[in-house]
N, C-alpha and C positions, 0 to 999 in steps of 0.2 A: 394199585397196580393196574395195569392194563394192558392188552396187547396192540401194537404199534407196525403195520408193516406198509410195505409200496406196491400198489395196486397199478394195474394196465386200466385200457379201457372197457377190456373185456371182464375184469373185475378177478382177473387172475394175480396171485401172488408174484411180483416181479423182482429180481434182485437190486439192492436197495442205493446202488450206483446210476440207478437212472431215475432217482428221486433226490437225486444230491443236490439240485439246484434249488429245491423249496424245503420251505424249513419243518424239522422235523417233530412230531407233535410229543411231547413228553409222554413218558409211560409210565413215569410215578406222582406223587402227587399225596401232599400232606393232606395229611386229615384229622377231623377231633371228633372225639367219642366221647359221650355225655358220661363221667362217672357213676358207678351203676350204685354206688352207698351214700349214704349219708352222715357229715359228723355230729356225734353228740356230745355233750359236757355235764362233768358232775360239778357236787358245791366245789367254793375254794376252801384250802385249808385255812387252819388258824393262822397268823402272822407267824413267820420265823423266830421273832423276837419278841418281848415283851420291853423294850424301848429303845428308841432309834430309829433307822429304818432297817427294813427287812425283808421277806419275801414270802409271799403267797403261791400255793399251786392249787391246780385240780387237774383231774383227769381227764384226758381225750381218747372216746373210743368212735369210732368207724360201723357203725350197724345199717341192716340191709334195711329195706322195705317193712320187712316183719320184727323191727327192732330186736334184731338178733346179731351180735357184732363178727365180723367178716376181718378178715385180714386189709391194713392201712393202705394197701395198695390200689382196693377201689372204690376208693375217694381222692376228690381231686386236693392234690396236696398242696397248692396255691389258694386254698377256701378255706386249711386247716386252722381252728381257732387256735390264739395266744396260749398256753399250759402252765405260764407261770408268770407275775406280775409285780411291782413292789408295793409294799405297804409301812405306813411310818408310825411308828409309838412316839410315844410322848418321850422326850430329851435323856438321855441315861446321863447319872449324876457321876462326877467326879469321884473314884475308888481311891484314890493317893491315900497312901499311909503317914504320909509326911503329917509335920505338925503344920498349923495356919499360920501366914506371916504377920497375921496381923489378929489373935486369940483374944484381944479385949474389943473387938469392931462392934459398933451396934449393931449392928444386922447378926454375929455371931450370936450375939447376946441372948437378941431377942428371938431369934429361933428357937437358941437352946431351951429357954426357957419357956416354948410352946407347950400346952398338953402333950401326951406322950400320942393321942388319940388324932390330933392334928396334924401330924406330920406325916399321916397314911391317907391315901386317896382311892379313887376311883380310876380305873383306864381299860378302853375299850378297844376290839380290834376291828377288824371291816365288816359289813356283814355279809353274808354268806351267797349265794343263790338261792331262788325263790323256789321253796317247796314244791309246785308246782306249775306246770307248762300252761294252764287256761283255767279262768274262771277262779283265780284266786288261793294264795297258800300261804307260808309265814318264811321268813327268814330268820335266820340266827346270827349273834355273834359271840365273840368271847369278853367275858367280864370279869375283872381280876382286880385285887385289891394290892399296891404296893405300899413299900415307906417309901420316903424322899431318896433313895438309894436306888428304885427298883426292883425292890427286894418283894417278894411275898409277904403279905402281911392278914391279919384278921379282925383290926379295929380299927374299920371305915364302918360309918352309919347307913343302917342298911337302907333306910328313908332316903338317904340320897342317890344309890342304887342304881344305877341306869339300865334300860330294858334290855333282856338279852336276848329278845325277840319281839317280831313285829309281822303283820300283815302285809302282805302284797300282792301285786293283780296284774296278771299276764296275759289278760285280754281274754276274749270268752272262747269257751271249748268249742270245739270244731263238734257236727252235728252230722246226722247222715240227710243228705240229701237223694232223692231218686225223679226221673223223668217219667214223661207217660210213659203206657203200655205199647209195643208195635205191633204187626200186624199177626194174626196165627199162624202156624205154619201148616193148620189143615184147616176144611173147609167142616169138617164132621170128623166122628171117630177119635176124638181126642190130639189135638196138637200141643203146640208148645209158643208161649209167648214172652217175652226178655223187656227189660227195660234197664238202665242206667242207675245205679247205686253207688252215690260215690259219697267219702267221707269228706268235709270243708269248714271251712269257715265261714262268716256271713258274707266275709271280704270276696271271697271265693276261695281261697289258699286251698289247698289239697293235702293231704294227710293220707297216710296208710290205715287201712280197714281198724289195726291194734290201737289208734289216737281216737278211735270212737266205742263205746259199750258193743260189743260184739255181738254180745245177746240181744240186743236191740235193733241188731241192721235190717232192715224190710228186705221181702225177698226181692229174687231179680228174674226170675222166672217163675212162670206157672201155666198150669196147665189148660188150655181154653176148647172151644169147640168140642166139650165130650158129652153132647148129641151122639147118640148112633147114626151112621149116614142112610139113606133114604134105602129103600126095596126099590126094585122097580121104576127108577126115574126115566121120565119120558120130555120129548118136547111138545108144546100147546102154544097153539099160535090161535090167534083172536082173530075178528072178521077185518075183513078190509075195510080202511076208510073209504069215503068215498073221493072221486078224481081231484086233485089239487089244482085243476084247470078246470072254466067252465068251457070253454072252447077250445080247441087245437089239442097240444099233446100236456100231457102230464104226467104223474105218478100218483101211487094209493101207497100206504104202509097201514101195519101190522104191529102189536107187541109179542113178542115169540119169547117165552119163559119155560124154566127146566121145572115140572112139575115132579116132584113125588107119587106114590099109589095113591096117599093119601089126598092129594089136591092140591098142597102147599107148595108154593111156588119156592124151590132151595136156588142156590147156587149154581152157575151155568158148569160148573167143575164138573158136578155128580154128571152130564151129559155131553161129556165132549167126547168121549167115547162109543159114543150110540151113533145110528144114522147122520146122517149131515145135517145140521139144522138150516129149517126152515126161510124163508128167503123174508127178508120184514120188507120187500120194496119190491114194487113193480109200475110197471107202464099200463098210459090209460088215455083213452082219446075222450074229449068233450065235445059238447055240439060243434057245430058247423061256426067259426067266426067271420063277425063280418068283413065284407071284402069290399072293394072300390070296382065297380062295373062304368064303363065307357058307352057312348053310342056311336052312331058312325059320323064319321067329319061329314059337315054341310058343304055347302057351294062355297065356292070363292066371291068374296065381299068385291072384287074388280073384276072385270071381265079381260081387262087386259093389266100385262104389268103385275105388281105386288100388291098385295091385299091381304086378308084374314080369312080363315075359316074358323066355325066353333062346332063343339062336339057335345053332347052332356053328359055328366059325370055324376056317378050316384051311388051310395052308400046300401049292400046288400047283403043280407044273411041267408043264402041256400034261393028261392023264389020270392023272397020277401023284400022289400025295398022298403026302407026306415026313412021313414022321414026326416028326422033330424041326422045330422051327417055324424055323430058324437061319437059312435059305437067305431067307426074307421078313423087309421091315424092319418091326423092331418099329412105329416110328413111325408106320406108317401101317396097322396092323392095322387092321380094323373093329370095333365093341363087341360082344360077344359079348349083351349085356341093355341093357335099355331098360324104362321106367314103361310103365304099363298101366292103360286103365280100360273096363271093359265097361259098365257102366251103373250110376246109380246105386243107392244101396241106398235098400232102403225107407225111407219119413221120414212121421214125421206131418204134413207138410206140402207143397205142392205147388204147380205155378204154372198156374194159369189162364190160356185165351188167348180173344182175343172177334174176333170176324168179320173179316176183312181190309174195310180201308177201298175206298174206290174209288179207283183207278191215278189216277197224276197225268200221265197223256200217254195218247192213244186209240193209238199209234201210235209205232215208232223208239224203246222203250226208256223207261219211267217208274218211278214206285214208288210202294208202298201198305202202310200200315201197319195194326197192331193192338195194341189195347191189352191187357195182363202184368196179372193179380192172382195176389197169395200169399192161397193158402187152408189153413183147418186140415183134419183129419180131417173135420169136420162142416160142410165145404164156406163154411164160413166167414172172409170176410176179413178178412186179417190184414197189421201190415205186413211191409215185403219184407224186414225183417232175417233174417226168418226162414227165407226162402228162399236166402237169402246164398249158401248151399253147396251149393245142388242147380242145376241146368246150365237158366241161363236159355234159352229158346227165343228166336228171334228174332223182331223186333219188327218188323222192314222186311225188303222183299224186291224185287226188282225185276220189272215185270209190262209186260206188252204190247211184245215184243219185235220184232213182225213190221214189217218195212219201212214207210215211209208212202210215200203217193203227194210225188215232189218234180219240179221242173222248175227247167228254167235261168232266170235272173234276169239283167238283162243295163241295165247305165247307158246313161246319154248320152255320146255321142262327146266328149271334148274339144278344143279348139281345134287346128288343126295344130303342132306343135313348132316350125317354120321359118317364119319372114317372108317366105322367097323359095326359090326353088330347091326340094327336096324334102324332105320330112319325114314324120312322122307322127301318125296321130290317135290315142287309147284309149281305154276304158271297162272300169268292172268286172262281173267275170263271177263270179257267185256260185248255186252246188246249193242250194235252199231248197225245204223241206217246205211242203205245200198242205196246212193247215189243214181238217179236217171237224167234224161233226156240229156245228156251228151256232157253232162258234169265233170270235173275235175275227179277223178276215181279216190276221195278220202272219205274214209269213215268218220261218222259225227255218231259219240257217244251216248248212249239211251238209257233209260230205266231197264235194270234185268228184266223185268217185270213184262216188256212191250217185247220180248223176244218167244216163240213159239217152242214149246216141248221143254225137254228136262236139260238144266244146264251142262255143259261138258263138266266133268272131273277138274278141280283147282289143285288137288290134292292124292298124290299115288303114293301107297309105301316103296321101299327100297330096301334091300337085303344084302350086305356086305357080308364079309369072314368073321366071324364071333373075335368080340374084342377079349386082350388078354385080362385078365383077374387083375384090379386095379389093388395094388400094394404098393402102400407107401409109410415111410418113416413116422414114427409120431412119438412125441416127447413129454414128458411133463414138468413138472415145475422144480426149480433148483433148489434143492435142501439149505439146513442150511452149515456155514463154515464150522469147516472143521477146528479152526482155531479160534477162540474168543478173543486174541490179541495176536496182531503179527499176520503171517504169511499162512494160510489154510488150503482144503479143497475143497471143493463144492459138488456134490452128486444131482444127477436127477436121471429118471428111465427114458429108454432110449428103446422101442418094439419096435419092429415090421408087423405092419397087418395087412389084413386082407379079408373083408367084407367083415370088419367087427373082430375075424380071429387072429391069432400069431402066426404067423406066416417065415420063411427063411428066402424069400424070392427075389427081396430087396438088394440094390447096389451097395456093395459096402463101402466105394466112393464117397457115396452120398451120404451116408451114414453122419449125423449130427451128432457132435462129441459129448460123452455123457459123464466128464470130469473136469475142472477148470479151476484156475489157480485163484483164490481169493484173498482177500486184504480187510481185516478191521480194524482200522489207526483210531477206533477211538480210546482203543486202553493208552495205557500210559506209554509212553513211547523215551528213549534216550534223546539227548540234544547233541550230540556228541560223540565221537568215538573214545575220547579221554573217557564219556559216562559210562558206556557200553562196557571198558576195558574194568572201570572199578566197580558198578553194580553187579557184573558176571562173571568177574577173575576170571575173563577168559585174554587167553595169550595166543591165538592164531588169527592170523588175516583173513578176513572173509566179509562176502554181506551181510549188512544191518538197515535195518528199517529205522531211519532216524526220525524224527520229528523238526522239520523244518520250516518254519514261518507258519506254524500251523497246521501243516500239509506233511504226511506222510512220504517219505523219500525212500526210495533203496539206494543206500551208500557202500562204497569198500572201504573198510577201514585198514588201512595199513602202520605199521608199525606197531602192532598191539605186543610186542616183549617190551617196548620202551615205555617208558611214562608219559609222551609227548606223540600218541599213535595221530596219523594225519590221515582226512577223509578227502575220496575218490571217486570219480563219477564213472562207469564202465560203458566205454563207447561202445552199444550195441555190433553196430557194421563191421566192427573190426579193424585192424588196420591194415588192410587192402584199400579202405574209403578213407581212411584217418589220417590223413598224414598232408605236413607241408613242406612247400620245394622251393627254392629259389635257385632261376636258371644261372650256371656258369660261364654262358657262351655269351661274349659283347663283340657285336660288329667293329672292324678297323676304320670303316666311318660311320661313327654314330650320327649322321645324317641321314642316311638311307634307313629305306625298309627293307629286311630280309626277304628276298627271292617274292615282290610282288607282294607281301603281306601272308606269304607262306610259313609254318613254321619246320622250318629245318636246320639240320644241325652242319650240313655240310656248304655253308655261305661263308662269306669271307670275312672269318670272326678268330678271336684268338679267346681261349678259355683262361682265363686269370683273376675270376671273381673268386676274389678270398673269403666271401660270405655266401656261396652258394653251397647247397646241401641238400640231402632231401630226406625227413626225420618221417615215421610212423608211429601211432598213438593209440594204444589200446585202453589207457586209462589218462585222467585227466584232472588234478589236485583241484578241489571244490575251499575256498576261501571262505567260511561260514560266518566269520566275522561281518564281512563287508560283503559277502554274497556273490563274489566274484571268483572265474576261473585263474589259478596261477598258471602261463602260457609257458613258462620257462623252468617249471618241473619234469625233471627225465626220467625221474622213477621208472616209469611204463612207457619208456619213449626207446624208439631204435632207430639211429640212424645209419641208415643204410651207405651213405656215401658222401664227403664233405663233410661241415661241419653242421653243429646241431640249429636246426629251424625251432624258434616258437610256434606253439600251437595257434591253429587260424592266423598261419603267416603264408604270406606267397608272393613271390616278384623273380623278375626276369631282366636281364641288359641286354637285348636285342638292340634296342636303338634309344637313340634319343629324338625322335622325329615321332608323329603324332601316325603312329599305326600300330594293329595287333601287337602283345606284348607278352600277353598270360601262356606259357602253352599249357601244364595243365595243373590244376588245383582243386583238392576235393577235401572240404572241412563238412563232415556232420556229427553233433555232438546229441542224442539221441536217449538224454538218461530219463525223463519223466513229464508229462504235458504240462506239470507247474513249476520249472524250475528255476532258473536263473538266466538272466542276461548274460551272454559273451559279450 
């Protein structure tokens, strides 16, 4: 059995109705328990008869693992061995005292002529159970001497007497089997180590300890590490090893042991409470590692255009150059050659630069441009494609990089961030450039580090009237429903708290409800008012919970004093909103609309409609067999005027023309969110 509850997203317990759309996990589950005892059988008794069909029985006991008899309920009843079985002896002769029909029969006369002792013979019963459960035993049976009629006799031949006893084999006896010893519980001063010791057969079948010779049982625990704990243990560290790296960074290591005062190495557990254990490793640095060194780049191989320049690359350790480069990594070898370009080779074409234009800014860094033209050797402008292989001069460059005059700009203070108590105001702070030379006066934002001095404050505190103490209603979780079946009440704790303490300053108008109605439809509910009357012996009309199409529904049972009470649905909004009406006025000229569509009673009408009337309903009849509302049941209806009008009916006789005709109709039935269709 387990507890099942409905939880919200924060893990709190919620009402079960919030989880109604989800399948509810089972709270109970069938479980199986292994029987504590085991069945033990005794030997079969002798056959209940000396001839013919009989019965043999044996005793069946329920014993525990110590072979002591316990209550039979401790053993599995499905595995109980049989206590009785059939047994067959030789066929019994007829004991009729009537004379033989044929006394002179040859068979009869021959039998009567047999010697007296030849008519007696040995008869045996079934073999009993083996006397031992293992390693061989014996079993016995009944051997009796009987005459031809099955009566005891004593004239059978001894030499032909069947054996009453024989040996039997029930398999090997269980032996003590033991495992390896576990670790000692203490390193010194006397600890305990244990091992598994079981009684079992060679095939692994286990038995209780009494099935093996209990006096020969090997020990399953013994003392260990009985030597006294060493006095004054301390840490001992060997000398450091050489550095693990021949060059660059490496590490040294050493052995650290726990040593007794005698100098013997003991378990480290004896030194755990002493000073911190010395480190076993530390960093070290070997000699200098070989490194690549480079010379200066040589001259370019071409006097103009593209060429190649070389430099010397060699491996060196400290100040010593290694003749062979095997000491340095080939992967990290710097390049010994690279491409170069001294200047463009003489060409028939060249770029011609125009003057620089005015700078885009007077300070703070701007840009200026110039025009470029491609010319031939006669200084004639030609297409740029002829200068494509030449180095193109820059046509854009920075200018006026000197700093501009900058000032701090502040915005308006905002409203206070709090409506009461202490808050803060803030404003925007920026560093802006002051334009010069008659430009339009527009601020340009700069880095805050460009402005001189300390920046103005961007935050300032503001103090308003003290805030009232925060008080609010706090609610606990709903408790269980007071009724396990039908309608009950749930309660929860409702408190007014201020700063975590109970207070009386909360508004009672906002107080959450502490009690609410609850229903538990999981219990057995009647299916009709007749079942309510029969099972509860009730004779008064009233509301009851019925089980309708698998859901709990509140139904009013009327006529409980009769044999056939009837079911009604109470209309929650009352008679004022639940009525049916057929208007009684009709136009004298049915082809016209009354007063341009307005609903008036002073029109050119006559009031002669016999079916007119208005009827109010407080309850309506429910047919459970068809699940429909019976609209013509007047038990809880009141006709204020005219004829009875069925429930959910409305109509008028204003006109036969296509114009609005219904004056007022209101039908509402609100029994339950899952009732019926009307």
